[in-house]
All heavy atoms as atom14 arrays in JSON, in Angstrom:
{
  "sequence": "MQEILLSLLAGLICGMIFTALKLPLPAPPVLPGVIGIFGVFLGMKVYQFALANWPF",
  "atom14_mask": [
    [1, 1, 1, 1, 1, 1, 1, 1, 0, 0, 0, 0, 0, 0],
    [1, 1, 1, 1, 1, 1, 1, 1, 1, 0, 0, 0, 0, 0],
    [1, 1, 1, 1, 1, 1, 1, 1, 1, 0, 0, 0, 0, 0],
    [1, 1, 1, 1, 1, 1, 1, 1, 0, 0, 0, 0, 0, 0],
    [1, 1, 1, 1, 1, 1, 1, 1, 0, 0, 0, 0, 0, 0],
    [1, 1, 1, 1, 1, 1, 1, 1, 0, 0, 0, 0, 0, 0],
    [1, 1, 1, 1, 1, 1, 0, 0, 0, 0, 0, 0, 0, 0],
    [1, 1, 1, 1, 1, 1, 1, 1, 0, 0, 0, 0, 0, 0],
    [1, 1, 1, 1, 1, 1, 1, 1, 0, 0, 0, 0, 0, 0],
    [1, 1, 1, 1, 1, 0, 0, 0, 0, 0, 0, 0, 0, 0],
    [1, 1, 1, 1, 0, 0, 0, 0, 0, 0, 0, 0, 0, 0],
    [1, 1, 1, 1, 1, 1, 1, 1, 0, 0, 0, 0, 0, 0],
    [1, 1, 1, 1, 1, 1, 1, 1, 0, 0, 0, 0, 0, 0],
    [1, 1, 1, 1, 1, 1, 0, 0, 0, 0, 0, 0, 0, 0],
    [1, 1, 1, 1, 0, 0, 0, 0, 0, 0, 0, 0, 0, 0],
    [1, 1, 1, 1, 1, 1, 1, 1, 0, 0, 0, 0, 0, 0],
    [1, 1, 1, 1, 1, 1, 1, 1, 0, 0, 0, 0, 0, 0],
    [1, 1, 1, 1, 1, 1, 1, 1, 1, 1, 1, 0, 0, 0],
    [1, 1, 1, 1, 1, 1, 1, 0, 0, 0, 0, 0, 0, 0],
    [1, 1, 1, 1, 1, 0, 0, 0, 0, 0, 0, 0, 0, 0],
    [1, 1, 1, 1, 1, 1, 1, 1, 0, 0, 0, 0, 0, 0],
    [1, 1, 1, 1, 1, 1, 1, 1, 1, 0, 0, 0, 0, 0],
    [1, 1, 1, 1, 1, 1, 1, 1, 0, 0, 0, 0, 0, 0],
    [1, 1, 1, 1, 1, 1, 1, 0, 0, 0, 0, 0, 0, 0],
    [1, 1, 1, 1, 1, 1, 1, 1, 0, 0, 0, 0, 0, 0],
    [1, 1, 1, 1, 1, 1, 1, 0, 0, 0, 0, 0, 0, 0],
    [1, 1, 1, 1, 1, 0, 0, 0, 0, 0, 0, 0, 0, 0],
    [1, 1, 1, 1, 1, 1, 1, 0, 0, 0, 0, 0, 0, 0],
    [1, 1, 1, 1, 1, 1, 1, 0, 0, 0, 0, 0, 0, 0],
    [1, 1, 1, 1, 1, 1, 1, 0, 0, 0, 0, 0, 0, 0],
    [1, 1, 1, 1, 1, 1, 1, 1, 0, 0, 0, 0, 0, 0],
    [1, 1, 1, 1, 1, 1, 1, 0, 0, 0, 0, 0, 0, 0],
    [1, 1, 1, 1, 0, 0, 0, 0, 0, 0, 0, 0, 0, 0],
    [1, 1, 1, 1, 1, 1, 1, 0, 0, 0, 0, 0, 0, 0],
    [1, 1, 1, 1, 1, 1, 1, 1, 0, 0, 0, 0, 0, 0],
    [1, 1, 1, 1, 0, 0, 0, 0, 0, 0, 0, 0, 0, 0],
    [1, 1, 1, 1, 1, 1, 1, 1, 0, 0, 0, 0, 0, 0],
    [1, 1, 1, 1, 1, 1, 1, 1, 1, 1, 1, 0, 0, 0],
    [1, 1, 1, 1, 0, 0, 0, 0, 0, 0, 0, 0, 0, 0],
    [1, 1, 1, 1, 1, 1, 1, 0, 0, 0, 0, 0, 0, 0],
    [1, 1, 1, 1, 1, 1, 1, 1, 1, 1, 1, 0, 0, 0],
    [1, 1, 1, 1, 1, 1, 1, 1, 0, 0, 0, 0, 0, 0],
    [1, 1, 1, 1, 0, 0, 0, 0, 0, 0, 0, 0, 0, 0],
    [1, 1, 1, 1, 1, 1, 1, 1, 0, 0, 0, 0, 0, 0],
    [1, 1, 1, 1, 1, 1, 1, 1, 1, 0, 0, 0, 0, 0],
    [1, 1, 1, 1, 1, 1, 1, 0, 0, 0, 0, 0, 0, 0],
    [1, 1, 1, 1, 1, 1, 1, 1, 1, 1, 1, 1, 0, 0],
    [1, 1, 1, 1, 1, 1, 1, 1, 1, 0, 0, 0, 0, 0],
    [1, 1, 1, 1, 1, 1, 1, 1, 1, 1, 1, 0, 0, 0],
    [1, 1, 1, 1, 1, 0, 0, 0, 0, 0, 0, 0, 0, 0],
    [1, 1, 1, 1, 1, 1, 1, 1, 0, 0, 0, 0, 0, 0],
    [1, 1, 1, 1, 1, 0, 0, 0, 0, 0, 0, 0, 0, 0],
    [1, 1, 1, 1, 1, 1, 1, 1, 0, 0, 0, 0, 0, 0],
    [1, 1, 1, 1, 1, 1, 1, 1, 1, 1, 1, 1, 1, 1],
    [1, 1, 1, 1, 1, 1, 1, 0, 0, 0, 0, 0, 0, 0],
    [1, 1, 1, 1, 1, 1, 1, 1, 1, 1, 1, 0, 0, 0]
  ],
  "atom14_positions": [
    [[9.15, 8.77, 8.81], [9.9, 8.81, 7.65], [10.68, 7.56, 7.54], [10.89, 7.04, 6.43], [10.92, 10.03, 7.69], [11.66, 10.22, 6.44], [10.59, 10.6, 5.06], [11.69, 11.02, 3.92], [0.0, 0.0, 0.0], [0.0, 0.0, 0.0], [0.0, 0.0, 0.0], [0.0, 0.0, 0.0], [0.0, 0.0, 0.0], [0.0, 0.0, 0.0]],
    [[11.15, 6.93, 8.58], [11.88, 5.71, 8.6], [11.11, 4.63, 8.03], [11.52, 3.75, 7.3], [12.35, 5.46, 10.02], [13.24, 4.12, 10.04], [13.73, 3.85, 11.52], [13.39, 4.49, 12.45], [14.64, 2.88, 11.61], [0.0, 0.0, 0.0], [0.0, 0.0, 0.0], [0.0, 0.0, 0.0], [0.0, 0.0, 0.0], [0.0, 0.0, 0.0]],
    [[9.71, 4.56, 8.44], [8.88, 3.51, 7.95], [8.78, 3.56, 6.47], [8.72, 2.53, 5.78], [7.43, 3.68, 8.57], [7.42, 3.35, 10.02], [6.03, 3.54, 10.59], [5.12, 4.11, 9.96], [5.79, 3.25, 11.81], [0.0, 0.0, 0.0], [0.0, 0.0, 0.0], [0.0, 0.0, 0.0], [0.0, 0.0, 0.0], [0.0, 0.0, 0.0]],
    [[8.7, 4.74, 5.83], [8.56, 4.91, 4.48], [9.76, 4.42, 3.81], [9.74, 3.71, 2.74], [8.31, 6.43, 4.08], [6.95, 6.87, 4.64], [8.4, 6.65, 2.6], [6.64, 8.35, 4.58], [0.0, 0.0, 0.0], [0.0, 0.0, 0.0], [0.0, 0.0, 0.0], [0.0, 0.0, 0.0], [0.0, 0.0, 0.0], [0.0, 0.0, 0.0]],
    [[10.89, 4.78, 4.25], [12.2, 4.36, 3.63], [12.37, 2.78, 3.81], [12.8, 2.18, 2.82], [13.44, 5.05, 4.32], [13.47, 6.61, 4.06], [14.57, 7.15, 4.89], [13.67, 6.75, 2.56], [0.0, 0.0, 0.0], [0.0, 0.0, 0.0], [0.0, 0.0, 0.0], [0.0, 0.0, 0.0], [0.0, 0.0, 0.0], [0.0, 0.0, 0.0]],
    [[12.04, 2.32, 4.92], [12.08, 0.76, 5.1], [11.07, 0.05, 4.1], [11.41, -0.94, 3.55], [11.82, 0.39, 6.49], [12.93, 0.78, 7.48], [12.5, 0.4, 8.91], [14.18, 0.02, 7.22], [0.0, 0.0, 0.0], [0.0, 0.0, 0.0], [0.0, 0.0, 0.0], [0.0, 0.0, 0.0], [0.0, 0.0, 0.0], [0.0, 0.0, 0.0]],
    [[9.89, 0.69, 3.93], [8.93, 0.11, 2.97], [9.48, 0.09, 1.52], [9.32, -0.8, 0.8], [7.64, 0.81, 3.1], [7.02, 0.62, 4.31], [0.0, 0.0, 0.0], [0.0, 0.0, 0.0], [0.0, 0.0, 0.0], [0.0, 0.0, 0.0], [0.0, 0.0, 0.0], [0.0, 0.0, 0.0], [0.0, 0.0, 0.0], [0.0, 0.0, 0.0]],
    [[10.13, 1.34, 1.15], [10.69, 1.4, -0.16], [11.81, 0.36, -0.34], [11.91, -0.3, -1.33], [11.25, 2.85, -0.28], [11.87, 3.14, -1.73], [10.88, 2.92, -2.84], [12.34, 4.61, -1.72], [0.0, 0.0, 0.0], [0.0, 0.0, 0.0], [0.0, 0.0, 0.0], [0.0, 0.0, 0.0], [0.0, 0.0, 0.0], [0.0, 0.0, 0.0]],
    [[12.69, 0.24, 0.67], [13.75, -0.71, 0.56], [13.2, -2.15, 0.49], [13.77, -2.87, -0.38], [14.65, -0.56, 1.82], [15.84, -1.53, 1.87], [16.82, -1.29, 0.7], [16.53, -1.33, 3.22], [0.0, 0.0, 0.0], [0.0, 0.0, 0.0], [0.0, 0.0, 0.0], [0.0, 0.0, 0.0], [0.0, 0.0, 0.0], [0.0, 0.0, 0.0]],
    [[12.27, -2.49, 1.21], [11.74, -3.83, 1.11], [11.07, -4.09, -0.3], [11.24, -5.08, -0.86], [10.65, -4.05, 2.23], [0.0, 0.0, 0.0], [0.0, 0.0, 0.0], [0.0, 0.0, 0.0], [0.0, 0.0, 0.0], [0.0, 0.0, 0.0], [0.0, 0.0, 0.0], [0.0, 0.0, 0.0], [0.0, 0.0, 0.0], [0.0, 0.0, 0.0]],
    [[10.43, -3.12, -0.76], [9.82, -3.21, -2.22], [10.87, -3.33, -3.25], [10.75, -4.14, -4.1], [0.0, 0.0, 0.0], [0.0, 0.0, 0.0], [0.0, 0.0, 0.0], [0.0, 0.0, 0.0], [0.0, 0.0, 0.0], [0.0, 0.0, 0.0], [0.0, 0.0, 0.0], [0.0, 0.0, 0.0], [0.0, 0.0, 0.0], [0.0, 0.0, 0.0]],
    [[11.96, -2.57, -3.12], [13.07, -2.68, -4.05], [13.68, -4.06, -3.95], [13.95, -4.59, -5.05], [14.12, -1.64, -3.74], [13.76, -0.15, -4.14], [14.76, 0.79, -3.58], [13.67, -0.07, -5.64], [0.0, 0.0, 0.0], [0.0, 0.0, 0.0], [0.0, 0.0, 0.0], [0.0, 0.0, 0.0], [0.0, 0.0, 0.0], [0.0, 0.0, 0.0]],
    [[13.86, -4.59, -2.82], [14.5, -5.96, -2.73], [13.62, -7.01, -3.27], [14.12, -7.83, -4.02], [14.86, -6.2, -1.21], [16.05, -5.25, -0.72], [15.23, -7.68, -0.99], [16.24, -5.4, 0.71], [0.0, 0.0, 0.0], [0.0, 0.0, 0.0], [0.0, 0.0, 0.0], [0.0, 0.0, 0.0], [0.0, 0.0, 0.0], [0.0, 0.0, 0.0]],
    [[12.37, -6.87, -2.92], [11.38, -7.89, -3.5], [11.34, -7.8, -4.93], [11.37, -8.89, -5.72], [9.96, -7.71, -2.88], [9.75, -8.16, -1.2], [0.0, 0.0, 0.0], [0.0, 0.0, 0.0], [0.0, 0.0, 0.0], [0.0, 0.0, 0.0], [0.0, 0.0, 0.0], [0.0, 0.0, 0.0], [0.0, 0.0, 0.0], [0.0, 0.0, 0.0]],
    [[11.34, -6.5, -5.51], [11.28, -6.37, -6.99], [12.5, -7.02, -7.62], [12.44, -7.68, -8.73], [0.0, 0.0, 0.0], [0.0, 0.0, 0.0], [0.0, 0.0, 0.0], [0.0, 0.0, 0.0], [0.0, 0.0, 0.0], [0.0, 0.0, 0.0], [0.0, 0.0, 0.0], [0.0, 0.0, 0.0], [0.0, 0.0, 0.0], [0.0, 0.0, 0.0]],
    [[13.7, -6.82, -7.04], [14.9, -7.31, -7.68], [14.87, -8.94, -7.57], [15.27, -9.6, -8.51], [16.12, -6.83, -6.86], [16.33, -5.31, -7.2], [17.81, -4.59, -6.5], [18.26, -5.45, -5.07], [0.0, 0.0, 0.0], [0.0, 0.0, 0.0], [0.0, 0.0, 0.0], [0.0, 0.0, 0.0], [0.0, 0.0, 0.0], [0.0, 0.0, 0.0]],
    [[14.35, -9.51, -6.42], [14.35, -10.98, -6.28], [13.37, -11.42, -7.28], [13.74, -12.52, -7.98], [14.01, -11.25, -4.9], [15.13, -11.05, -3.93], [13.62, -12.78, -4.82], [14.75, -11.13, -2.43], [0.0, 0.0, 0.0], [0.0, 0.0, 0.0], [0.0, 0.0, 0.0], [0.0, 0.0, 0.0], [0.0, 0.0, 0.0], [0.0, 0.0, 0.0]],
    [[12.21, -11.03, -7.42], [11.22, -11.52, -8.39], [11.7, -11.45, -9.78], [11.46, -12.31, -10.54], [9.89, -10.78, -8.18], [8.96, -11.41, -7.22], [9.16, -11.23, -5.76], [7.89, -12.15, -7.47], [8.49, -11.85, -4.78], [7.08, -12.75, -6.5], [7.36, -12.53, -5.14], [0.0, 0.0, 0.0], [0.0, 0.0, 0.0], [0.0, 0.0, 0.0]],
    [[12.39, -10.33, -10.08], [12.9, -10.15, -11.47], [14.01, -11.17, -11.74], [14.09, -11.75, -12.82], [13.35, -8.75, -11.7], [12.18, -7.77, -11.41], [13.88, -8.52, -13.13], [0.0, 0.0, 0.0], [0.0, 0.0, 0.0], [0.0, 0.0, 0.0], [0.0, 0.0, 0.0], [0.0, 0.0, 0.0], [0.0, 0.0, 0.0], [0.0, 0.0, 0.0]],
    [[14.92, -11.3, -10.72], [15.97, -12.17, -10.95], [15.49, -13.6, -11.13], [16.1, -14.41, -11.82], [16.98, -12.12, -9.7], [0.0, 0.0, 0.0], [0.0, 0.0, 0.0], [0.0, 0.0, 0.0], [0.0, 0.0, 0.0], [0.0, 0.0, 0.0], [0.0, 0.0, 0.0], [0.0, 0.0, 0.0], [0.0, 0.0, 0.0], [0.0, 0.0, 0.0]],
    [[14.48, -13.97, -10.46], [13.96, -15.31, -10.54], [12.82, -15.48, -11.78], [12.29, -16.56, -11.87], [13.15, -15.76, -9.22], [14.1, -15.85, -7.98], [13.19, -16.1, -6.77], [15.12, -16.95, -8.15], [0.0, 0.0, 0.0], [0.0, 0.0, 0.0], [0.0, 0.0, 0.0], [0.0, 0.0, 0.0], [0.0, 0.0, 0.0], [0.0, 0.0, 0.0]],
    [[12.73, -14.4, -12.48], [11.84, -14.29, -13.6], [10.39, -14.66, -13.25], [9.73, -15.4, -13.95], [12.35, -15.26, -14.69], [13.76, -14.76, -15.4], [14.16, -15.57, -16.57], [15.47, -15.22, -17.03], [16.34, -14.18, -16.63], [0.0, 0.0, 0.0], [0.0, 0.0, 0.0], [0.0, 0.0, 0.0], [0.0, 0.0, 0.0], [0.0, 0.0, 0.0]],
    [[9.92, -14.18, -12.14], [8.62, -14.34, -11.69], [7.8, -13.07, -11.97], [8.31, -11.98, -12.0], [8.58, -14.68, -10.13], [9.23, -15.9, -9.76], [9.41, -15.99, -8.21], [8.54, -17.17, -10.22], [0.0, 0.0, 0.0], [0.0, 0.0, 0.0], [0.0, 0.0, 0.0], [0.0, 0.0, 0.0], [0.0, 0.0, 0.0], [0.0, 0.0, 0.0]],
    [[6.44, -13.23, -12.17], [5.72, -11.95, -12.23], [5.69, -11.21, -10.97], [5.73, -11.82, -9.85], [4.35, -12.46, -12.62], [4.25, -13.92, -12.21], [5.8, -14.36, -12.22], [0.0, 0.0, 0.0], [0.0, 0.0, 0.0], [0.0, 0.0, 0.0], [0.0, 0.0, 0.0], [0.0, 0.0, 0.0], [0.0, 0.0, 0.0], [0.0, 0.0, 0.0]],
    [[5.65, -9.83, -11.03], [5.61, -9.12, -9.75], [4.24, -9.29, -9.13], [3.18, -9.36, -9.7], [5.8, -7.64, -10.18], [7.09, -7.25, -10.66], [7.1, -5.79, -11.08], [8.21, -7.62, -9.67], [0.0, 0.0, 0.0], [0.0, 0.0, 0.0], [0.0, 0.0, 0.0], [0.0, 0.0, 0.0], [0.0, 0.0, 0.0], [0.0, 0.0, 0.0]],
    [[4.32, -9.46, -7.77], [3.11, -9.65, -7.02], [2.34, -8.33, -6.67], [2.12, -7.98, -5.54], [3.5, -10.28, -5.78], [4.97, -9.66, -5.48], [5.5, -9.56, -6.86], [0.0, 0.0, 0.0], [0.0, 0.0, 0.0], [0.0, 0.0, 0.0], [0.0, 0.0, 0.0], [0.0, 0.0, 0.0], [0.0, 0.0, 0.0], [0.0, 0.0, 0.0]],
    [[2.03, -7.57, -7.8], [1.32, -6.31, -7.67], [0.38, -6.17, -8.78], [0.57, -6.69, -9.9], [2.42, -5.28, -7.61], [0.0, 0.0, 0.0], [0.0, 0.0, 0.0], [0.0, 0.0, 0.0], [0.0, 0.0, 0.0], [0.0, 0.0, 0.0], [0.0, 0.0, 0.0], [0.0, 0.0, 0.0], [0.0, 0.0, 0.0], [0.0, 0.0, 0.0]],
    [[-0.78, -5.5, -8.47], [-1.69, -5.2, -9.55], [-1.13, -4.18, -10.52], [-0.1, -3.56, -10.27], [-2.84, -4.62, -8.81], [-2.43, -4.07, -7.53], [-1.2, -4.92, -7.19], [0.0, 0.0, 0.0], [0.0, 0.0, 0.0], [0.0, 0.0, 0.0], [0.0, 0.0, 0.0], [0.0, 0.0, 0.0], [0.0, 0.0, 0.0], [0.0, 0.0, 0.0]],
    [[-1.83, -3.89, -11.68], [-1.34, -2.92, -12.57], [-1.26, -1.57, -11.84], [-1.94, -1.39, -10.85], [-2.47, -2.81, -13.66], [-3.05, -4.15, -13.57], [-2.95, -4.65, -12.16], [0.0, 0.0, 0.0], [0.0, 0.0, 0.0], [0.0, 0.0, 0.0], [0.0, 0.0, 0.0], [0.0, 0.0, 0.0], [0.0, 0.0, 0.0], [0.0, 0.0, 0.0]],
    [[-0.35, -0.68, -12.36], [0.1, 0.49, -11.57], [-1.12, 1.35, -11.0], [-1.39, 1.52, -9.9], [1.08, 1.3, -12.32], [1.4, 2.57, -11.57], [2.22, 0.45, -12.64], [0.0, 0.0, 0.0], [0.0, 0.0, 0.0], [0.0, 0.0, 0.0], [0.0, 0.0, 0.0], [0.0, 0.0, 0.0], [0.0, 0.0, 0.0], [0.0, 0.0, 0.0]],
    [[-1.91, 1.88, -11.97], [-2.98, 2.78, -11.58], [-4.0, 2.16, -10.84], [-4.34, 2.67, -9.78], [-3.59, 3.46, -12.84], [-4.55, 4.63, -12.51], [-4.0, 5.7, -11.66], [-5.11, 5.22, -13.79], [0.0, 0.0, 0.0], [0.0, 0.0, 0.0], [0.0, 0.0, 0.0], [0.0, 0.0, 0.0], [0.0, 0.0, 0.0], [0.0, 0.0, 0.0]],
    [[-4.56, 0.94, -11.27], [-5.53, 0.39, -10.28], [-5.09, -0.02, -8.95], [-5.75, 0.12, -7.92], [-6.02, -0.94, -11.09], [-5.74, -0.56, -12.51], [-4.46, 0.31, -12.48], [0.0, 0.0, 0.0], [0.0, 0.0, 0.0], [0.0, 0.0, 0.0], [0.0, 0.0, 0.0], [0.0, 0.0, 0.0], [0.0, 0.0, 0.0], [0.0, 0.0, 0.0]],
    [[-3.81, -0.4, -8.92], [-3.23, -0.66, -7.62], [-3.09, 0.53, -6.68], [-3.3, 0.5, -5.47], [0.0, 0.0, 0.0], [0.0, 0.0, 0.0], [0.0, 0.0, 0.0], [0.0, 0.0, 0.0], [0.0, 0.0, 0.0], [0.0, 0.0, 0.0], [0.0, 0.0, 0.0], [0.0, 0.0, 0.0], [0.0, 0.0, 0.0], [0.0, 0.0, 0.0]],
    [[-2.6, 1.66, -7.2], [-2.54, 2.92, -6.44], [-3.94, 3.33, -6.05], [-4.17, 3.74, -4.85], [-1.84, 4.03, -7.26], [-1.94, 5.39, -6.59], [-0.42, 3.59, -7.57], [0.0, 0.0, 0.0], [0.0, 0.0, 0.0], [0.0, 0.0, 0.0], [0.0, 0.0, 0.0], [0.0, 0.0, 0.0], [0.0, 0.0, 0.0], [0.0, 0.0, 0.0]],
    [[-4.88, 3.26, -6.84], [-6.31, 3.62, -6.47], [-6.81, 2.81, -5.46], [-7.55, 3.21, -4.51], [-7.16, 3.65, -7.83], [-6.79, 4.64, -8.91], [-8.71, 3.89, -7.49], [-6.69, 6.06, -8.43], [0.0, 0.0, 0.0], [0.0, 0.0, 0.0], [0.0, 0.0, 0.0], [0.0, 0.0, 0.0], [0.0, 0.0, 0.0], [0.0, 0.0, 0.0]],
    [[-6.47, 1.43, -5.57], [-7.01, 0.52, -4.45], [-6.36, 0.79, -3.13], [-7.1, 0.8, -2.08], [0.0, 0.0, 0.0], [0.0, 0.0, 0.0], [0.0, 0.0, 0.0], [0.0, 0.0, 0.0], [0.0, 0.0, 0.0], [0.0, 0.0, 0.0], [0.0, 0.0, 0.0], [0.0, 0.0, 0.0], [0.0, 0.0, 0.0], [0.0, 0.0, 0.0]],
    [[-5.11, 1.11, -3.16], [-4.37, 1.45, -1.88], [-4.98, 2.79, -1.32], [-5.23, 2.94, -0.11], [-2.88, 1.66, -2.13], [-2.39, 0.16, -2.41], [-2.18, 2.18, -0.76], [-0.93, 0.26, -2.94], [0.0, 0.0, 0.0], [0.0, 0.0, 0.0], [0.0, 0.0, 0.0], [0.0, 0.0, 0.0], [0.0, 0.0, 0.0], [0.0, 0.0, 0.0]],
    [[-5.24, 3.79, -2.2], [-5.8, 5.01, -1.84], [-7.24, 4.8, -1.15], [-7.67, 5.36, -0.22], [-5.86, 6.01, -2.91], [-6.48, 7.28, -2.6], [-5.88, 8.21, -1.63], [-7.73, 7.67, -2.93], [-6.3, 9.49, -1.28], [-8.37, 8.91, -2.47], [-7.67, 9.7, -1.72], [0.0, 0.0, 0.0], [0.0, 0.0, 0.0], [0.0, 0.0, 0.0]],
    [[-7.94, 3.89, -1.81], [-9.34, 3.54, -1.29], [-9.25, 2.97, 0.05], [-10.01, 3.25, 0.95], [0.0, 0.0, 0.0], [0.0, 0.0, 0.0], [0.0, 0.0, 0.0], [0.0, 0.0, 0.0], [0.0, 0.0, 0.0], [0.0, 0.0, 0.0], [0.0, 0.0, 0.0], [0.0, 0.0, 0.0], [0.0, 0.0, 0.0], [0.0, 0.0, 0.0]],
    [[-8.32, 2.06, 0.29], [-8.2, 1.45, 1.61], [-7.89, 2.51, 2.61], [-8.46, 2.6, 3.75], [-7.15, 0.32, 1.64], [-6.76, -0.21, 3.04], [-7.63, -0.81, 0.75], [0.0, 0.0, 0.0], [0.0, 0.0, 0.0], [0.0, 0.0, 0.0], [0.0, 0.0, 0.0], [0.0, 0.0, 0.0], [0.0, 0.0, 0.0], [0.0, 0.0, 0.0]],
    [[-6.91, 3.33, 2.38], [-6.45, 4.48, 3.31], [-7.68, 5.44, 3.48], [-7.95, 5.74, 4.69], [-5.3, 5.27, 2.65], [-4.9, 6.42, 3.47], [-4.15, 6.23, 4.55], [-5.28, 7.73, 3.07], [-3.8, 7.31, 5.35], [-4.8, 8.77, 3.86], [-4.03, 8.6, 4.99], [0.0, 0.0, 0.0], [0.0, 0.0, 0.0], [0.0, 0.0, 0.0]],
    [[-8.35, 5.75, 2.48], [-9.53, 6.71, 2.61], [-10.6, 6.03, 3.46], [-11.2, 6.68, 4.36], [-10.08, 7.09, 1.3], [-11.23, 8.1, 1.27], [-10.65, 9.38, 1.82], [-11.62, 8.36, -0.23], [0.0, 0.0, 0.0], [0.0, 0.0, 0.0], [0.0, 0.0, 0.0], [0.0, 0.0, 0.0], [0.0, 0.0, 0.0], [0.0, 0.0, 0.0]],
    [[-10.86, 4.76, 3.31], [-11.84, 4.06, 4.14], [-11.49, 4.14, 5.62], [-12.32, 4.25, 6.45], [0.0, 0.0, 0.0], [0.0, 0.0, 0.0], [0.0, 0.0, 0.0], [0.0, 0.0, 0.0], [0.0, 0.0, 0.0], [0.0, 0.0, 0.0], [0.0, 0.0, 0.0], [0.0, 0.0, 0.0], [0.0, 0.0, 0.0], [0.0, 0.0, 0.0]],
    [[-10.17, 3.85, 6.0], [-9.72, 3.98, 7.23], [-9.97, 5.34, 7.82], [-10.37, 5.47, 9.0], [-8.25, 3.63, 7.35], [-7.55, 3.8, 8.73], [-5.72, 3.81, 8.69], [-5.41, 5.37, 7.97], [0.0, 0.0, 0.0], [0.0, 0.0, 0.0], [0.0, 0.0, 0.0], [0.0, 0.0, 0.0], [0.0, 0.0, 0.0], [0.0, 0.0, 0.0]],
    [[-9.6, 6.41, 7.1], [-9.74, 7.75, 7.59], [-11.26, 8.11, 7.84], [-11.58, 8.75, 8.81], [-9.16, 8.77, 6.56], [-7.68, 8.73, 6.62], [-7.1, 9.01, 7.96], [-5.69, 9.17, 8.09], [-5.2, 9.33, 9.39], [0.0, 0.0, 0.0], [0.0, 0.0, 0.0], [0.0, 0.0, 0.0], [0.0, 0.0, 0.0], [0.0, 0.0, 0.0]],
    [[-12.14, 7.7, 6.88], [-13.63, 7.91, 7.13], [-14.08, 7.23, 8.39], [-14.84, 7.81, 9.16], [-14.35, 7.46, 5.83], [-15.84, 7.45, 6.08], [-14.03, 8.34, 4.69], [0.0, 0.0, 0.0], [0.0, 0.0, 0.0], [0.0, 0.0, 0.0], [0.0, 0.0, 0.0], [0.0, 0.0, 0.0], [0.0, 0.0, 0.0], [0.0, 0.0, 0.0]],
    [[-13.68, 5.99, 8.63], [-14.17, 5.26, 9.8], [-13.54, 5.91, 10.98], [-14.34, 6.14, 12.07], [-13.47, 3.82, 9.73], [-13.99, 3.0, 10.91], [-15.26, 2.45, 11.06], [-13.01, 2.69, 11.94], [-15.66, 1.69, 12.08], [-13.47, 1.91, 12.97], [-14.72, 1.45, 13.01], [-15.1, 0.72, 14.11], [0.0, 0.0, 0.0], [0.0, 0.0, 0.0]],
    [[-12.32, 6.35, 11.1], [-11.79, 7.06, 12.22], [-12.5, 8.39, 12.44], [-12.8, 8.75, 13.56], [-10.31, 7.33, 12.02], [-9.46, 6.16, 12.14], [-7.99, 6.31, 11.86], [-7.55, 7.37, 11.18], [-7.11, 5.4, 12.16], [0.0, 0.0, 0.0], [0.0, 0.0, 0.0], [0.0, 0.0, 0.0], [0.0, 0.0, 0.0], [0.0, 0.0, 0.0]],
    [[-12.87, 9.13, 11.44], [-13.7, 10.37, 11.52], [-15.02, 10.02, 12.09], [-15.45, 10.81, 12.98], [-13.66, 11.01, 10.25], [-14.53, 12.24, 10.23], [-13.97, 13.48, 10.62], [-15.85, 12.27, 9.75], [-14.66, 14.65, 10.66], [-16.58, 13.49, 9.79], [-16.05, 14.67, 10.24], [0.0, 0.0, 0.0], [0.0, 0.0, 0.0], [0.0, 0.0, 0.0]],
    [[-15.7, 9.06, 11.7], [-17.0, 8.71, 12.05], [-16.99, 8.26, 13.59], [-17.76, 8.77, 14.29], [-17.63, 7.58, 11.2], [0.0, 0.0, 0.0], [0.0, 0.0, 0.0], [0.0, 0.0, 0.0], [0.0, 0.0, 0.0], [0.0, 0.0, 0.0], [0.0, 0.0, 0.0], [0.0, 0.0, 0.0], [0.0, 0.0, 0.0], [0.0, 0.0, 0.0]],
    [[-16.0, 7.63, 13.98], [-15.9, 7.2, 15.38], [-15.6, 8.39, 16.31], [-16.12, 8.49, 17.4], [-14.71, 6.16, 15.62], [-15.1, 4.74, 15.14], [-13.87, 3.8, 15.44], [-16.31, 4.19, 15.81], [0.0, 0.0, 0.0], [0.0, 0.0, 0.0], [0.0, 0.0, 0.0], [0.0, 0.0, 0.0], [0.0, 0.0, 0.0], [0.0, 0.0, 0.0]],
    [[-14.84, 9.4, 15.78], [-14.52, 10.49, 16.56], [-15.57, 11.5, 16.68], [-15.7, 12.26, 17.68], [-13.28, 11.11, 16.02], [0.0, 0.0, 0.0], [0.0, 0.0, 0.0], [0.0, 0.0, 0.0], [0.0, 0.0, 0.0], [0.0, 0.0, 0.0], [0.0, 0.0, 0.0], [0.0, 0.0, 0.0], [0.0, 0.0, 0.0], [0.0, 0.0, 0.0]],
    [[-16.44, 11.53, 15.72], [-17.47, 12.66, 15.67], [-18.94, 12.29, 15.85], [-19.75, 13.13, 16.01], [-17.38, 13.4, 14.28], [-16.01, 14.07, 14.22], [-15.75, 14.93, 15.08], [-15.13, 13.8, 13.2], [0.0, 0.0, 0.0], [0.0, 0.0, 0.0], [0.0, 0.0, 0.0], [0.0, 0.0, 0.0], [0.0, 0.0, 0.0], [0.0, 0.0, 0.0]],
    [[-19.22, 10.94, 15.78], [-20.56, 10.54, 15.97], [-20.69, 9.36, 17.01], [-20.0, 8.4, 16.87], [-21.18, 9.97, 14.71], [-21.44, 11.12, 13.66], [-22.38, 12.06, 13.83], [-20.83, 11.23, 12.41], [-22.36, 12.88, 12.69], [-21.45, 12.3, 11.81], [-19.91, 10.49, 11.73], [-21.08, 12.79, 10.59], [-19.56, 10.92, 10.34], [-20.07, 12.04, 9.9]],
    [[-21.36, 9.7, 18.12], [-21.36, 8.6, 19.13], [-22.32, 7.47, 18.65], [-23.38, 7.64, 18.07], [-22.01, 9.27, 20.39], [-22.72, 10.46, 19.79], [-22.04, 10.86, 18.53], [0.0, 0.0, 0.0], [0.0, 0.0, 0.0], [0.0, 0.0, 0.0], [0.0, 0.0, 0.0], [0.0, 0.0, 0.0], [0.0, 0.0, 0.0], [0.0, 0.0, 0.0]],
    [[-21.9, 6.19, 18.97], [-22.54, 4.99, 18.48], [-23.16, 4.38, 19.73], [-22.63, 4.13, 20.76], [-21.71, 4.01, 17.68], [-21.39, 4.63, 16.29], [-20.14, 5.12, 15.99], [-22.34, 4.56, 15.31], [-19.98, 5.57, 14.78], [-22.06, 5.03, 14.12], [-20.77, 5.52, 13.75], [0.0, 0.0, 0.0], [0.0, 0.0, 0.0], [0.0, 0.0, 0.0]]
  ]
}
C-alpha cells in the first residue's frame, strides 16, 4: 500500500510541476495509456504463469 501511495504522490508532484511550467504532460491519452499499462502487467503475469507451470 505504501508503494501505491508513494507512486500517487510522485505523480501528483510531477503533474503540478509540468502544469506550472506549462509543459505537456508526459503521458499518453488516458484510455490508451491505461490499456497499455494493463497490457504490460498482463504480459508479466502470463510469463510468470508459463514459467511456473511449463518446464522449459
